[in-house]
N, C-alpha and C positions, 0 to 999 in steps of 0.2 A: 894822131901817131900814124907812120906807116908801117905795115905789118905783113912780112914777107909770108908768102905762101908756105912755105915751110920753117917754122919755129918752135922745135919741141921746149924750149926756154919758156915759152908763152902757152904752153898745149898741157895741162896738169893729165890729161887721156895717156899722154907717153908714159909715166909714172905708173898708171894704173895698169897700162898694158904690161908694163914689168911685174908689178905684183901678181897679176892674173897669170902671166908665164911661169912665174916661181912657183906659185900653189901649182898649179898642173903638172910640173917637174917633180914638186915633193910628193905629189901625191899618186901621181902616175909615172915613174921616172921611166918607165917603158918606152915612153912618148918619143924620147930623144933620137932613136934607134928604129923606130916603126917606118915602115915601106909608105910612101904616097900613094894608097890605094882607097876606093870609098868606103872599106869597112872602117878605116884608120880615121877619116873625115868625118863619119858619122861617131865614132869613140870619141874625139876631138871635140867636137860639139857640145855632147854631154859633158865631159871633161870640164869645158869653158865654163858651162852653164853651173856647175857644181862650185868650181874657184869662184864665179861670180858672186854666190850665195856666201862662201867664206867671207869675202872681202868685210871688215866691221865698216858699219857706216861712219864711224868717228875718221876712218881714214878717207873717206871719200870728202864728209866735212873740211877735213884739213886742206886736203887737194885743192877742195873751193878755195878757202879761206888764203889761202897763199899767193891767189892771182894780183893783190895790190902790189905783192913784195916780189913777184916774178918781174912784172911791168917795171917796177923801179930798178930792178937789178940789170934789165937788158938795156933802159936807158941808162945807167949809169956806166956800163961798159960799152957804151955808142952802139948795141948789134951784136957784140962781142960775146965770147963763150961765158956763162954767169955757172954758178953752183946748181942751178936747177936743170 
């Protein structure tokens, strides 16, 4: 199967990034309007670590086991948009 260099439908990590981002904004809403400075970067790194720890292992498992469905959906859609 030819796999384009950027195909979010076949990249469960895209879903994981969205979950991590949502968790960061839930716990640290101030990041939405924080300036891009070194201190913010250090605080964001810590927030990312916290968010990662908050992700349930079941979520990671579910993302990984959906790969066959993702591939099937992309093939069926002939490379166009899927629900993933």
